[in-house]
N, CA and C atoms of all chains as a GROMACS GRO file, in nm:
protein
  657
    1ASN      N    1   9.609  11.225  11.070
    1ASN     CA    2   9.723  11.150  11.013
    1ASN      C    3   9.650  11.102  10.905
    2ALA      N    4   9.624  11.093  10.764
    2ALA     CA    5   9.551  11.043  10.677
    2ALA      C    6   9.572  10.904  10.618
    3GLY      N    7   9.718  10.876  10.665
    3GLY     CA    8   9.730  10.781  10.616
    3GLY      C    9   9.797  10.810  10.445
    4VAL      N   10   9.756  10.703  10.332
    4VAL     CA   11   9.762  10.704  10.180
    4VAL      C   12   9.591  10.759  10.149
    5THR      N   13   9.578  10.828  10.126
    5THR     CA   14   9.465  10.828  10.048
    5THR      C   15   9.456  10.824   9.884
    6GLN      N   16   9.326  10.802   9.884
    6GLN     CA   17   9.352  10.817   9.672
    6GLN      C   18   9.204  10.826   9.639
    7THR      N   19   9.212  10.927   9.541
    7THR     CA   20   9.087  10.955   9.385
    7THR      C   21   9.098  10.932   9.280
    8PRO      N   22   8.989  10.915   9.237
    8PRO     CA   23   8.878  10.926   9.274
    8PRO      C   24   8.820  10.819   9.332
    9LYS      N   25   8.675  10.767   9.426
    9LYS     CA   26   8.692  10.640   9.478
    9LYS      C   27   8.561  10.523   9.344
   10PHE      N   28   8.569  10.598   9.288
   10PHE     CA   29   8.450  10.496   9.171
   10PHE      C   30   8.506  10.591   9.048
   11GLN      N   31   8.516  10.539   8.950
   11GLN     CA   32   8.544  10.617   8.824
   11GLN      C   33   8.507  10.476   8.728
   12VAL      N   34   8.396  10.553   8.587
   12VAL     CA   35   8.379  10.530   8.466
   12VAL      C   36   8.445  10.518   8.360
   13LEU      N   37   8.489  10.492   8.238
   13LEU     CA   38   8.542  10.539   8.110
   13LEU      C   39   8.506  10.470   7.994
   14LYS      N   40   8.436  10.561   7.941
   14LYS     CA   41   8.520  10.473   7.785
   14LYS      C   42   8.630  10.453   7.682
   15THR      N   43   8.612  10.332   7.598
   15THR     CA   44   8.724  10.297   7.582
   15THR      C   45   8.794  10.410   7.523
   16GLY      N   46   8.938  10.412   7.517
   16GLY     CA   47   9.015  10.544   7.489
   16GLY      C   48   9.023  10.666   7.532
   17GLN      N   49   8.920  10.705   7.653
   17GLN     CA   50   8.911  10.794   7.720
   17GLN      C   51   9.062  10.784   7.822
   18SER      N   52   9.112  10.917   7.899
   18SER     CA   53   9.203  10.886   7.962
   18SER      C   54   9.212  10.953   8.111
   19MET      N   55   9.282  10.893   8.190
   19MET     CA   56   9.262  10.952   8.364
   19MET      C   57   9.366  10.968   8.396
   20THR      N   58   9.343  11.012   8.538
   20THR     CA   59   9.514  11.010   8.599
   20THR      C   60   9.417  11.028   8.760
   21LEU      N   61   9.508  10.921   8.850
   21LEU     CA   62   9.425  10.804   8.941
   21LEU      C   63   9.532  10.936   9.073
   22GLN      N   64   9.533  10.967   9.127
   22GLN     CA   65   9.584  11.043   9.237
   22GLN      C   66   9.572  10.959   9.376
   23CYS      N   67   9.738  10.966   9.439
   23CYS     CA   68   9.749  10.925   9.545
   23CYS      C   69   9.785  11.032   9.619
   24ALA      N   70   9.807  11.038   9.729
   24ALA     CA   71   9.888  11.083   9.814
   24ALA      C   72   9.913  11.016   9.941
   25GLN      N   73  10.055  11.021  10.057
   25GLN     CA   74  10.084  11.020  10.164
   25GLN      C   75  10.119  11.106  10.297
   26ASP      N   76  10.112  11.058  10.387
   26ASP     CA   77  10.142  11.205  10.462
   26ASP      C   78  10.198  11.092  10.566
   27MET      N   79  10.294  11.035  10.550
   27MET     CA   80  10.384  10.942  10.694
   27MET      C   81  10.504  10.976  10.640
   28ASN      N   82  10.572  10.993  10.506
   28ASN     CA   83  10.648  11.054  10.542
   28ASN      C   84  10.762  10.910  10.474
   29HIS      N   85  10.720  10.856  10.356
   29HIS     CA   86  10.774  10.769  10.363
   29HIS      C   87  10.859  10.784  10.199
   30ASN      N   88  10.921  10.695  10.157
   30ASN     CA   89  10.982  10.744  10.082
   30ASN      C   90  10.988  10.642   9.954
   31SER      N   91  10.934  10.514   9.964
   31SER     CA   92  10.792  10.442   9.860
   31SER      C   93  10.668  10.438   9.850
   32MET      N   94  10.693  10.454   9.709
   32MET     CA   95  10.526  10.430   9.720
   32MET      C   96  10.502  10.340   9.607
   33TYR      N   97  10.430  10.309   9.583
   33TYR     CA   98  10.323  10.130   9.464
   33TYR      C   99  10.205  10.173   9.385
   34TRP      N  100  10.215  10.145   9.249
   34TRP     CA  101  10.052  10.148   9.243
   34TRP      C  102  10.016   9.957   9.210
   35TYR      N  103   9.922   9.945   9.276
   35TYR     CA  104   9.865   9.786   9.258
   35TYR      C  105   9.740   9.778   9.135
   36ARG      N  106   9.696   9.687   9.083
   36ARG     CA  107   9.596   9.655   9.022
   36ARG      C  108   9.556   9.494   9.137
   37GLN      N  109   9.347   9.510   9.137
   37GLN     CA  110   9.378   9.366   9.201
   37GLN      C  111   9.312   9.325   9.086
   38ASP      N  112   9.288   9.210   9.066
   38ASP     CA  113   9.150   9.146   8.959
   38ASP      C  114   9.133   9.051   9.074
   39PRO      N  115   8.999   8.980   9.025
   39PRO     CA  116   8.939   8.827   9.092
   39PRO      C  117   9.052   8.727   9.039
   40GLY      N  118   9.056   8.626   9.110
   40GLY     CA  119   9.215   8.603   9.140
   40GLY      C  120   9.311   8.558   9.120
   41MET      N  121   9.352   8.703   9.061
   41MET     CA  122   9.557   8.725   9.002
   41MET      C  123   9.601   8.764   9.124
   42GLY      N  124   9.514   8.842   9.243
   42GLY     CA  125   9.570   8.879   9.374
   42GLY      C  126   9.635   8.999   9.316
   43LEU      N  127   9.722   9.084   9.414
   43LEU     CA  128   9.766   9.234   9.380
   43LEU      C  129   9.941   9.248   9.279
   44ARG      N  130   9.847   9.284   9.200
   44ARG     CA  131  10.027   9.292   9.113
   44ARG      C  132  10.006   9.431   9.066
   45LEU      N  133  10.170   9.463   9.103
   45LEU     CA  134  10.247   9.525   9.084
   45LEU      C  135  10.236   9.687   8.918
   46ILE      N  136  10.193   9.758   8.944
   46ILE     CA  137  10.190   9.843   8.803
   46ILE      C  138  10.322   9.928   8.783
   47TYR      N  139  10.346   9.984   8.898
   47TYR     CA  140  10.476  10.098   8.835
   47TYR      C  141  10.511  10.087   8.985
   48TYR      N  142  10.655  10.143   9.054
   48TYR     CA  143  10.699  10.133   9.198
   48TYR      C  144  10.760  10.273   9.218
   49SER      N  145  10.774  10.423   9.318
   49SER     CA  146  10.883  10.458   9.314
   49SER      C  147  10.977  10.470   9.465
   50ALA      N  148  11.115  10.449   9.390
   50ALA     CA  149  11.169  10.357   9.552
   50ALA      C  150  11.166  10.557   9.627
   51SER      N  151  11.188  10.641   9.558
   51SER     CA  152  11.198  10.751   9.588
   51SER      C  153  11.134  10.905   9.522
   52GLU      N  154  11.138  10.973   9.615
   52GLU     CA  155  11.126  11.108   9.498
   52GLU      C  156  11.206  11.087   9.394
   53GLY      N  157  11.166  11.146   9.276
   53GLY     CA  158  11.226  11.161   9.137
   53GLY      C  159  11.310  11.026   9.087
   54THR      N  160  11.247  10.922   9.138
   54THR     CA  161  11.265  10.757   9.054
   54THR      C  162  11.137  10.701   9.044
   55THR      N  163  11.136  10.648   8.949
   55THR     CA  164  10.953  10.560   8.919
   55THR      C  165  11.080  10.422   8.811
   56ASP      N  166  10.976  10.304   8.852
   56ASP     CA  167  11.020  10.232   8.773
   56ASP      C  168  10.903  10.090   8.732
   57LYS      N  169  10.912  10.021   8.644
   57LYS     CA  170  10.834   9.949   8.600
   57LYS      C  171  10.820   9.826   8.699
   58GLY      N  172  10.681   9.779   8.753
   58GLY     CA  173  10.630   9.662   8.814
   58GLY      C  174  10.616   9.560   8.682
   59GLU      N  175  10.487   9.467   8.728
   59GLU     CA  176  10.474   9.365   8.644
   59GLU      C  177  10.431   9.404   8.525
   60VAL      N  178  10.321   9.479   8.561
   60VAL     CA  179  10.204   9.508   8.480
   60VAL      C  180  10.208   9.663   8.418
   61PRO      N  181  10.280   9.694   8.379
   61PRO     CA  182  10.318   9.857   8.337
   61PRO      C  183  10.228   9.933   8.208
   62ASN      N  184  10.201   9.814   8.125
   62ASN     CA  185  10.143   9.875   7.978
   62ASN      C  186  10.061   9.916   8.001
   63GLY      N  187  10.050   9.995   7.917
   63GLY     CA  188   9.915  10.118   7.890
   63GLY      C  189   9.895  10.202   8.044
   64TYR      N  190   9.951  10.236   8.126
   64TYR     CA  191   9.973  10.281   8.269
   64TYR      C  192  10.124  10.433   8.183
   65ASN      N  193  10.110  10.499   8.299
   65ASN     CA  194  10.226  10.624   8.348
   65ASN      C  195  10.227  10.649   8.403
   66VAL      N  196  10.278  10.700   8.562
   66VAL     CA  197  10.315  10.796   8.664
   66VAL      C  198  10.453  10.842   8.699
   67SER      N  199  10.421  10.929   8.757
   67SER     CA  200  10.490  11.066   8.787
   67SER      C  201  10.454  11.055   8.960
   68ARG      N  202  10.593  11.058   9.036
   68ARG     CA  203  10.601  11.103   9.101
   68ARG      C  204  10.623  11.249   9.158
   69LEU      N  205  10.497  11.275   9.208
   69LEU     CA  206  10.519  11.462   9.188
   69LEU      C  207  10.596  11.504   9.311
   70ASN      N  208  10.603  11.496   9.429
   70ASN     CA  209  10.702  11.481   9.540
   70ASN      C  210  10.711  11.352   9.638
   71LYS      N  211  10.766  11.427   9.712
   71LYS     CA  212  10.757  11.298   9.822
   71LYS      C  213  10.603  11.246   9.837
   72ARG      N  214  10.492  11.324   9.863
   72ARG     CA  215  10.404  11.269   9.915
   72ARG      C  216  10.331  11.209   9.800
   73GLU      N  217  10.314  11.254   9.720
   73GLU     CA  218  10.191  11.254   9.572
   73GLU      C  219  10.252  11.165   9.458
   74PHE      N  220  10.220  11.036   9.467
   74PHE     CA  221  10.234  10.958   9.304
   74PHE      C  222  10.120  10.924   9.251
   75SER      N  223  10.092  10.967   9.125
   75SER     CA  224  10.000  10.987   9.040
   75SER      C  225  10.012  10.853   8.912
   76LEU      N  226   9.882  10.806   8.879
   76LEU     CA  227   9.881  10.678   8.799
   76LEU      C  228   9.786  10.777   8.692
   77ARG      N  229   9.890  10.754   8.555
   77ARG     CA  230   9.789  10.780   8.429
   77ARG      C  231   9.738  10.683   8.348
   78LEU      N  232   9.628  10.645   8.300
   78LEU     CA  233   9.580  10.589   8.173
   78LEU      C  234   9.533  10.669   8.050
   79GLU      N  235   9.587  10.639   7.951
   79GLU     CA  236   9.649  10.763   7.834
   79GLU      C  237   9.489  10.709   7.776
   80SER      N  238   9.464  10.610   7.750
   80SER     CA  239   9.398  10.535   7.620
   80SER      C  240   9.326  10.461   7.684
   81ALA      N  241   9.174  10.432   7.764
   81ALA     CA  242   9.170  10.319   7.811
   81ALA      C  243   9.119  10.212   7.761
   82ALA      N  244   9.134  10.120   7.865
   82ALA     CA  245   9.093   9.983   7.780
   82ALA      C  246   8.993   9.908   7.873
   83PRO      N  247   8.903   9.823   7.803
   83PRO     CA  248   8.810   9.729   7.876
   83PRO      C  249   8.943   9.624   7.982
   84SER      N  250   9.050   9.601   7.981
   84SER     CA  251   9.122   9.551   7.971
   84SER      C  252   9.180   9.602   8.150
   85GLN      N  253   9.173   9.684   8.139
   85GLN     CA  254   9.191   9.796   8.234
   85GLN      C  255   9.136   9.841   8.363
   86THR      N  256   8.954   9.768   8.369
   86THR     CA  257   8.898   9.684   8.404
   86THR      C  258   8.951   9.651   8.575
   87SER      N  259   8.977   9.725   8.683
   87SER     CA  260   9.049   9.658   8.770
   87SER      C  261   8.978   9.711   8.905
   88VAL      N  262   9.044   9.721   9.045
   88VAL     CA  263   8.994   9.791   9.144
   88VAL      C  264   9.258   9.780   9.220
   89TYR      N  265   9.235   9.954   9.182
   89TYR     CA  266   9.390  10.006   9.191
   89TYR      C  267   9.390  10.027   9.317
   90PHE      N  268   9.519  10.008   9.379
   90PHE     CA  269   9.560  10.102   9.510
   90PHE      C  270   9.689  10.078   9.514
   91CYS      N  271   9.675  10.216   9.542
   91CYS     CA  272   9.797  10.284   9.588
   91CYS      C  273   9.861  10.224   9.731
   92ALA      N  274   9.956  10.278   9.733
   92ALA     CA  275  10.079  10.188   9.873
   92ALA      C  276  10.216  10.256   9.907
   93SER      N  277  10.239  10.306  10.059
   93SER     CA  278  10.362  10.320  10.074
   93SER      C  279  10.396  10.258  10.166
   94SER      N  280  10.538  10.266  10.166
   94SER     CA  281  10.615  10.130  10.249
   94SER      C  282  10.757  10.194  10.307
   95VAL      N  283  10.778  10.116  10.458
   95VAL     CA  284  10.878  10.235  10.544
   95VAL      C  285  10.940  10.053  10.548
   96ARG      N  286  11.013  10.051  10.605
   96ARG     CA  287  11.152   9.914  10.529
   96ARG      C  288  11.064   9.870  10.461
   97TYR      N  289  10.984   9.706  10.542
   97TYR     CA  290  10.892   9.637  10.478
   97TYR      C  291  10.735   9.657  10.532
   98GLU      N  292  10.755   9.737  10.580
   98GLU     CA  293  10.556   9.753  10.594
   98GLU      C  294  10.451   9.835  10.466
   99GLN      N  295  10.366   9.732  10.424
   99GLN     CA  296  10.344   9.839  10.283
   99GLN      C  297  10.234   9.898  10.400
  100TYR      N  298  10.133  10.056  10.309
  100TYR     CA  299  10.036  10.045  10.417
  100TYR      C  300   9.953  10.094  10.263
  101PHE      N  301   9.822  10.065  10.226
  101PHE     CA  302   9.750  10.074  10.148
  101PHE      C  303   9.657  10.170  10.176
  102GLY      N  304   9.614  10.267  10.055
  102GLY     CA  305   9.487  10.320  10.005
  102GLY      C  306   9.374  10.226  10.051
  103PRO      N  307   9.256  10.281  10.011
  103PRO     CA  308   9.131  10.246   9.978
  103PRO      C  309   9.046  10.227   9.878
  104GLY      N  310   9.145  10.292   9.792
  104GLY     CA  311   9.119  10.201   9.647
  104GLY      C  312   9.040  10.267   9.549
  105THR      N  313   9.044  10.256   9.402
  105THR     CA  314   8.954  10.322   9.324
  105THR      C  315   8.883  10.196   9.194
  106ARG      N  316   8.758  10.220   9.268
  106ARG     CA  317   8.712  10.107   9.140
  106ARG      C  318   8.727  10.105   9.043
  107LEU      N  319   8.772  10.121   8.900
  107LEU     CA  320   8.770  10.175   8.764
  107LEU      C  321   8.674  10.048   8.736
  108THR      N  322   8.600  10.113   8.589
  108THR     CA  323   8.552  10.047   8.505
  108THR      C  324   8.536  10.075   8.347
  109VAL      N  325   8.630  10.033   8.240
  109VAL     CA  326   8.622  10.064   8.147
  109VAL      C  327   8.474  10.009   8.024
  110THR      N  328   8.444  10.111   7.962
  110THR     CA  329   8.327  10.014   7.886
  110THR      C  330   8.354  10.046   7.759
  111ARG      N  331  10.508   7.918   8.685
  111ARG     CA  332  10.387   7.882   8.770
  111ARG      C  333  10.445   8.038   8.884
  112LYS      N  334  10.348   8.067   8.933
  112LYS     CA  335  10.304   8.178   9.012
  112LYS      C  336  10.414   8.190   9.109
  113GLU      N  337  10.464   8.310   9.176
  113GLU     CA  338  10.561   8.285   9.262
  113GLU      C  339  10.510   8.282   9.338
  114VAL      N  340  10.447   8.350   9.378
  114VAL     CA  341  10.317   8.327   9.565
  114VAL      C  342  10.180   8.254   9.494
  115GLU      N  343  10.186   8.105   9.584
  115GLU     CA  344  10.050   8.072   9.535
  115GLU      C  345  10.000   8.006   9.644
  116GLN      N  346   9.857   8.076   9.666
  116GLN     CA  347   9.763   8.044   9.808
  116GLN      C  348   9.641   7.933   9.757
  117ASP      N  349   9.581   7.840   9.844
  117ASP     CA  350   9.448   7.759   9.826
  117ASP      C  351   9.386   7.923   9.804
  118PRO      N  352   9.271   7.935   9.742
  118PRO     CA  353   9.195   8.051   9.747
  118PRO      C  354   9.039   8.058   9.845
  119GLY      N  355   8.999   7.876   9.874
  119GLY     CA  356   8.933   7.855   9.956
  119GLY      C  357   8.860   7.831   9.885
  120PRO      N  358   8.648   7.885   9.909
  120PRO     CA  359   8.690   7.902  10.083
  120PRO      C  360   8.726   7.845  10.210
  121PHE      N  361   8.760   7.873  10.299
  121PHE     CA  362   8.726   7.763  10.397
  121PHE      C  363   8.594   7.840  10.500
  122ASN      N  364   8.564   7.757  10.496
  122ASN     CA  365   8.417   7.777  10.583
  122ASN      C  366   8.438   7.706  10.687
  123VAL      N  367   8.448   7.789  10.810
  123VAL     CA  368   8.456   7.679  10.978
  123VAL      C  369   8.431   7.741  11.106
  124PRO      N  370   8.355   7.704  11.140
  124PRO     CA  371   8.293   7.739  11.304
  124PRO      C  372   8.354   7.821  11.376
  125GLU      N  373   8.310   7.910  11.473
  125GLU     CA  374   8.315   7.991  11.557
  125GLU      C  375   8.436   7.876  11.660
  126GLY      N  376   8.514   7.876  11.725
  126GLY     CA  377   8.569   7.861  11.791
  126GLY      C  378   8.722   7.795  11.684
  127ALA      N  379   8.719   7.786  11.629
  127ALA     CA  380   8.788   7.642  11.529
  127ALA      C  381   8.955   7.686  11.500
  128THR      N  382   9.036   7.641  11.459
  128THR     CA  383   9.147   7.638  11.449
  128THR      C  384   9.155   7.646  11.306
  129VAL      N  385   9.197   7.731  11.260
  129VAL     CA  386   9.211   7.740  11.075
  129VAL      C  387   9.393   7.743  11.036
  130ALA      N  388   9.415   7.656  10.919
  130ALA     CA  389   9.569   7.687  10.896
  130ALA      C  390   9.532   7.738  10.795
  131PHE      N  391   9.655   7.817  10.725
  131PHE     CA  392   9.684   7.806  10.541
  131PHE      C  393   9.814   7.849  10.535
  132ASN      N  394   9.879   7.792  10.397
  132ASN     CA  395   9.983   7.790  10.361
  132ASN      C  396   9.959   7.861  10.264
  133CYS      N  397  10.099   7.922  10.180
  133CYS     CA  398  10.113   8.025  10.127
  133CYS      C  399  10.277   7.952  10.068
  134THR      N  400  10.287   7.934   9.907
  134THR     CA  401  10.440   7.874   9.855
  134THR      C  402  10.454   7.977   9.791
  135TYR      N  403  10.610   7.935   9.771
  135TYR     CA  404  10.629   8.068   9.730
  135TYR      C  405  10.776   8.022   9.632
  136SER      N  406  10.800   8.077   9.533
  136SER     CA  407  10.916   7.991   9.422
  136SER      C  408  11.053   8.076   9.442
  137ASN      N  409  11.038   8.189   9.485
  137ASN     CA  410  11.212   8.231   9.502
  137ASN      C  411  11.250   8.182   9.579
  138SER      N  412  11.361   8.137   9.565
  138SER     CA  413  11.436   8.093   9.679
  138SER      C  414  11.558   8.234   9.748
  139ALA      N  415  11.531   8.310   9.684
  139ALA     CA  416  11.626   8.450   9.742
  139ALA      C  417  11.557   8.561   9.818
  140SER      N  418  11.414   8.521   9.856
  140SER     CA  419  11.286   8.585   9.918
  140SER      C  420  11.318   8.596  10.098
  141GLN      N  421  11.332   8.738  10.120
  141GLN     CA  422  11.405   8.751  10.286
  141GLN      C  423  11.285   8.802  10.337
  142SER      N  424  11.175   8.806  10.285
  142SER     CA  425  11.102   8.876  10.407
  142SER      C  426  11.002   8.797  10.348
  143PHE      N  427  10.915   8.815  10.469
  143PHE     CA  428  10.739   8.731  10.457
  143PHE      C  429  10.622   8.804  10.533
  144PHE      N  430  10.501   8.803  10.486
  144PHE     CA  431  10.401   8.931  10.527
  144PHE      C  432  10.299   8.846  10.552
  145TRP      N  433  10.214   8.872  10.609
  145TRP     CA  434  10.043   8.799  10.588
  145TRP      C  435   9.959   8.998  10.567
  146TYR      N  436   9.896   8.992  10.539
  146TYR     CA  437   9.792   9.064  10.518
  146TYR      C  438   9.624   9.042  10.526
  147ARG      N  439   9.534   9.080  10.598
  147ARG     CA  440   9.399   9.092  10.595
  147ARG      C  441   9.363   9.161  10.518
  148GLN      N  442   9.215   9.105  10.417
  148GLN     CA  443   9.209   9.212  10.353
  148GLN      C  444   9.004   9.199  10.352
  149ASP      N  445   8.947   9.275  10.385
  149ASP     CA  446   8.794   9.268  10.410
  149ASP      C  447   8.747   9.287  10.259
  150CYS      N  448   8.597   9.262  10.244
  150CYS     CA  449   8.526   9.280  10.108
  150CYS      C  450   8.572   9.434  10.078
  151ARG      N  451   8.561   9.437   9.911
  151ARG     CA  452   8.602   9.588   9.919
  151ARG      C  453   8.661   9.673   9.992
  152LYS      N  454   8.764   9.652  10.109
  152LYS     CA  455   8.860   9.743  10.129
  152LYS      C  456   8.991   9.675  10.111
  153GLU      N  457   9.079   9.802  10.158
  153GLU     CA  458   9.210   9.768  10.135
  153GLU      C  459   9.294   9.670  10.226
  154PRO      N  460   9.383   9.578  10.192
  154PRO     CA  461   9.484   9.484  10.215
  154PRO      C  462   9.558   9.578  10.315
  155LYS      N  463   9.527   9.524  10.453
  155LYS     CA  464   9.642   9.546  10.619
  155LYS      C  465   9.704   9.471  10.625
  156LEU      N  466   9.842   9.533  10.666
  156LEU     CA  467   9.914   9.432  10.750
  156LEU      C  468   9.892   9.355  10.862
  157LEU      N  469   9.853   9.234  10.831
  157LEU     CA  470   9.856   9.141  10.981
  157LEU      C  471   9.981   9.075  11.106
  158MET      N  472  10.044   9.052  11.047
  158MET     CA  473  10.182   9.008  11.077
  158MET      C  474  10.330   9.042  10.929
  159SER      N  475  10.403   9.057  10.977
  159SER     CA  476  10.608   9.020  10.935
  159SER      C  477  10.540   8.846  10.978
  160VAL      N  478  10.672   8.785  10.892
  160VAL     CA  479  10.660   8.642  10.979
  160VAL      C  480  10.848   8.628  11.009
  161TYR      N  481  10.870   8.581  11.075
  161TYR     CA  482  10.993   8.589  11.083
  161TYR      C  483  11.026   8.442  11.087
  162SER      N  484  11.158   8.437  11.069
  162SER     CA  485  11.179   8.279  11.046
  162SER      C  486  11.202   8.194  11.217
  163SER      N  487  11.193   8.250  11.287
  163SER     CA  488  11.199   8.155  11.374
  163SER      C  489  11.021   8.144  11.457
  164GLY      N  490  10.954   8.195  11.383
  164GLY     CA  491  10.788   8.179  11.363
  164GLY      C  492  10.781   8.310  11.456
  165ASN      N  493  10.630   8.342  11.445
  165ASN     CA  494  10.598   8.431  11.571
  165ASN      C  495  10.472   8.436  11.582
  166GLU      N  496  10.460   8.526  11.660
  166GLU     CA  497  10.275   8.472  11.788
  166GLU      C  498  10.207   8.607  11.820
  167ASP      N  499  10.068   8.624  11.759
  167ASP     CA  500  10.012   8.758  11.798
  167ASP      C  501   9.867   8.749  11.842
  168GLY      N  502   9.846   8.731  11.955
  168GLY     CA  503   9.774   8.710  12.030
  168GLY      C  504   9.690   8.569  11.965
  169ARG      N  505   9.630   8.508  11.908
  169ARG     CA  506   9.562   8.386  11.838
  169ARG      C  507   9.637   8.423  11.779
  170PHE      N  508   9.703   8.440  11.674
  170PHE     CA  509   9.727   8.408  11.517
  170PHE      C  510   9.875   8.398  11.487
  171THR      N  511   9.924   8.361  11.482
  171THR     CA  512  10.106   8.244  11.493
  171THR      C  513  10.144   8.229  11.300
  172ALA      N  514  10.240   8.248  11.293
  172ALA     CA  515  10.277   8.263  11.164
  172ALA      C  516  10.437   8.142  11.195
  173GLN      N  517  10.452   8.103  11.053
  173GLN     CA  518  10.559   8.012  11.058
  173GLN      C  519  10.603   8.047  10.921
  174LEU      N  520  10.801   7.996  10.912
  174LEU     CA  521  10.859   7.999  10.813
  174LEU      C  522  10.902   7.821  10.780
  175ASN      N  523  10.890   7.781  10.653
  175ASN     CA  524  10.985   7.682  10.661
  175ASN      C  525  11.112   7.767  10.554
  176ARG      N  526  11.167   7.757  10.521
  176ARG     CA  527  11.222   7.760  10.437
  176ARG      C  528  11.288   7.685  10.306
  177ALA      N  529  11.328   7.543  10.402
  177ALA     CA  530  11.389   7.442  10.359
  177ALA      C  531  11.230   7.402  10.228
  178SER      N  532  11.096   7.370  10.260
  178SER     CA  533  11.023   7.373  10.127
  178SER      C  534  10.934   7.474  10.060
  179GLN      N  535  10.983   7.608  10.135
  179GLN     CA  536  10.960   7.709  10.050
  179GLN      C  537  10.804   7.723  10.073
  180TYR      N  538  10.723   7.720  10.263
  180TYR     CA  539  10.611   7.821  10.239
  180TYR      C  540  10.616   7.834  10.361
  181ILE      N  541  10.496   7.986  10.390
  181ILE     CA  542  10.468   8.028  10.534
  181ILE      C  543  10.353   7.976  10.548
  182SER      N  544  10.320   8.005  10.674
  182SER     CA  545  10.140   7.918  10.672
  182SER      C  546  10.099   8.024  10.828
  183LEU      N  547   9.963   8.058  10.864
  183LEU     CA  548   9.950   8.117  10.906
  183LEU      C  549   9.780   8.047  11.016
  184LEU      N  550   9.845   8.051  11.131
  184LEU     CA  551   9.748   7.975  11.250
  184LEU      C  552   9.639   8.047  11.282
  185ILE      N  553   9.548   8.001  11.259
  185ILE     CA  554   9.442   8.130  11.356
  185ILE      C  555   9.332   8.036  11.460
  186ARG      N  556   9.380   8.073  11.578
  186ARG     CA  557   9.278   8.004  11.695
  186ARG      C  558   9.200   8.066  11.764
  187ASP      N  559   9.113   7.970  11.821
  187ASP     CA  560   8.945   8.030  11.842
  187ASP      C  561   8.894   8.150  11.719
  188SER      N  562   8.922   8.102  11.658
  188SER     CA  563   8.792   8.118  11.456
  188SER      C  564   8.706   8.211  11.567
  189LYS      N  565   8.709   8.386  11.495
  189LYS     CA  566   8.613   8.506  11.541
  189LYS      C  567   8.509   8.525  11.462
  190LEU      N  568   8.397   8.557  11.400
  190LEU     CA  569   8.340   8.637  11.318
  190LEU      C  570   8.387   8.712  11.245
  191SER      N  571   8.446   8.793  11.326
  191SER     CA  572   8.520   8.916  11.267
  191SER      C  573   8.668   8.862  11.193
  192ASP      N  574   8.686   8.728  11.245
  192ASP     CA  575   8.800   8.707  11.117
  192ASP      C  576   8.762   8.694  11.003
  193SER      N  577   8.684   8.662  11.010
  193SER     CA  578   8.596   8.625  10.789
  193SER      C  579   8.694   8.731  10.727
  194ALA      N  580   8.759   8.681  10.614
  194ALA     CA  581   8.802   8.804  10.600
  194ALA      C  582   8.930   8.746  10.418
  195THR      N  583   8.990   8.800  10.350
  195THR     CA  584   9.046   8.719  10.273
  195THR      C  585   9.183   8.778  10.325
  196TYR      N  586   9.291   8.650  10.343
  196TYR     CA  587   9.464   8.651  10.398
  196TYR      C  588   9.528   8.652  10.235
  197LEU      N  589   9.574   8.743  10.234
  197LEU     CA  590   9.664   8.778  10.112
  197LEU      C  591   9.883   8.733  10.211
  198CYS      N  592   9.932   8.654  10.130
  198CYS     CA  593  10.104   8.610  10.159
  198CYS      C  594  10.143   8.744  10.044
  199ALA      N  595  10.268   8.758  10.106
  199ALA     CA  596  10.334   8.817  10.001
  199ALA      C  597  10.490   8.764  10.065
  200ASP      N  598  10.577   8.816   9.966
  200ASP     CA  599  10.718   8.778  10.022
  200ASP      C  600  10.782   8.899   9.948
  201HIS      N  601  10.935   8.935  10.003
  201HIS     CA  602  11.016   9.064   9.942
  201HIS      C  603  11.114   9.017   9.928
  202ASN      N  604  11.159   9.046   9.777
  202ASN     CA  605  11.320   9.005   9.779
  202ASN      C  606  11.388   9.168   9.780
  203TYR      N  607  11.538   9.108   9.907
  203TYR     CA  608  11.667   9.300   9.885
  203TYR      C  609  11.628   9.326   9.718
  204GLY      N  610  11.581   9.435   9.701
  204GLY     CA  611  11.595   9.463   9.588
  204GLY      C  612  11.530   9.492   9.477
  205GLN      N  613  11.433   9.371   9.525
  205GLN     CA  614  11.313   9.409   9.441
  205GLN      C  615  11.197   9.390   9.548
  206ASN      N  616  11.068   9.361   9.483
  206ASN     CA  617  10.907   9.420   9.562
  206ASN      C  618  10.859   9.348   9.604
  207PHE      N  619  10.779   9.359   9.659
  207PHE     CA  620  10.705   9.243   9.746
  207PHE      C  621  10.583   9.201   9.565
  208VAL      N  622  10.615   9.065   9.645
  208VAL     CA  623  10.503   8.951   9.541
  208VAL      C  624  10.371   8.946   9.644
  209PHE      N  625  10.222   8.978   9.555
  209PHE     CA  626  10.157   8.896   9.640
  209PHE      C  627  10.077   8.782   9.578
  210GLY      N  628   9.993   8.670   9.683
  210GLY     CA  629   9.964   8.614   9.672
  210GLY      C  630   9.776   8.569   9.632
  211PRO      N  631   9.753   8.485   9.579
  211PRO     CA  632   9.593   8.545   9.488
  211PRO      C  633   9.535   8.555   9.611
  212GLY      N  634   9.540   8.503   9.728
  212GLY     CA  635   9.484   8.508   9.894
  212GLY      C  636   9.403   8.392   9.880
  213THR      N  637   9.334   8.362  10.006
  213THR     CA  638   9.269   8.278  10.063
  213THR      C  639   9.154   8.295  10.133
  214ARG      N  640   9.030   8.284  10.083
  214ARG     CA  641   8.886   8.362  10.206
  214ARG      C  642   8.890   8.232  10.334
  215LEU      N  643   8.856   8.367  10.412
  215LEU     CA  644   8.808   8.237  10.473
  215LEU      C  645   8.632   8.314  10.573
  216SER      N  646   8.560   8.223  10.581
  216SER     CA  647   8.453   8.283  10.604
  216SER      C  648   8.439   8.195  10.763
  217VAL      N  649   8.403   8.240  10.882
  217VAL     CA  650   8.377   8.210  11.004
  217VAL      C  651   8.270   8.165  11.030
  218LEU      N  652   8.203   8.085  11.026
  218LEU     CA  653   8.036   8.059  11.072
  218LEU      C  654   7.978   8.086  11.246
  219PRO      N  655   7.868   8.133  11.245
  219PRO     CA  656   7.813   8.105  11.390
  219PRO      C  657   7.773   7.976  11.426
   0.00000   0.00000   0.00000
C-alpha cells in the first residue's frame, strides 16, 4: 500500500515549457486534490476532483489544467510554465475529512 | 484577510516545555478543523482532527472555540522530535480544505 505517489520529485523547466505532474493513490479514495505551497503562503488549492469524471477549480487555477484519468490517477498540467509557478506541488486524496498527501514535486521555472 | 491565520513563529522551546499554538478562522460556516504536522521538505501529515468538545491524543490536546473562531493545539512535555511546522485547516461542507500558513516549532535540547 503505497498511499499517494507523485512523479517527478524534482523538475526544472524553462519559461514557456510544458509538463505534466502525475499523481496516483491506491486507497480507493473518491476525492483528489492538487495544492501548491509557497513560503509564507501555506497550501493553496489549485484544482480538485470530488469523484472520477469531475474536476473543479480551487483558489489558484490560472495556468494549470487537470485530468482525472480514473479513480486512482489525477494529473496536473502546466501548458506554458512561468517563473511564478516555481513552487512545491502536493497531490492529496481524502476519505471523509482526512487528507493524505503525496511526497511533493519541487518545480523550478527559470 | 486570509481565511485561516496562524502565528508563523518560530517558537523555540526547551525540551520538556509546554507550548500552545492558536489558529483563527474567518468562515463562521466552517464545520471541521484539523491540525497537520509537516517536517522540513516533507508532505503534511494529519496530526489530529479537532472536535467541538476538545480532544486529546497523548501529549497533544486540541480545542475549538466557535464563539471566538479559533482552534488551539497544546503540546505537553515537548520532545526534540516534535520540531516541525504545524498547519491548521478548516473545512466547510460543500467546499474544500483551507490551510493556514503554518507555525514553526523548534524544540531545543
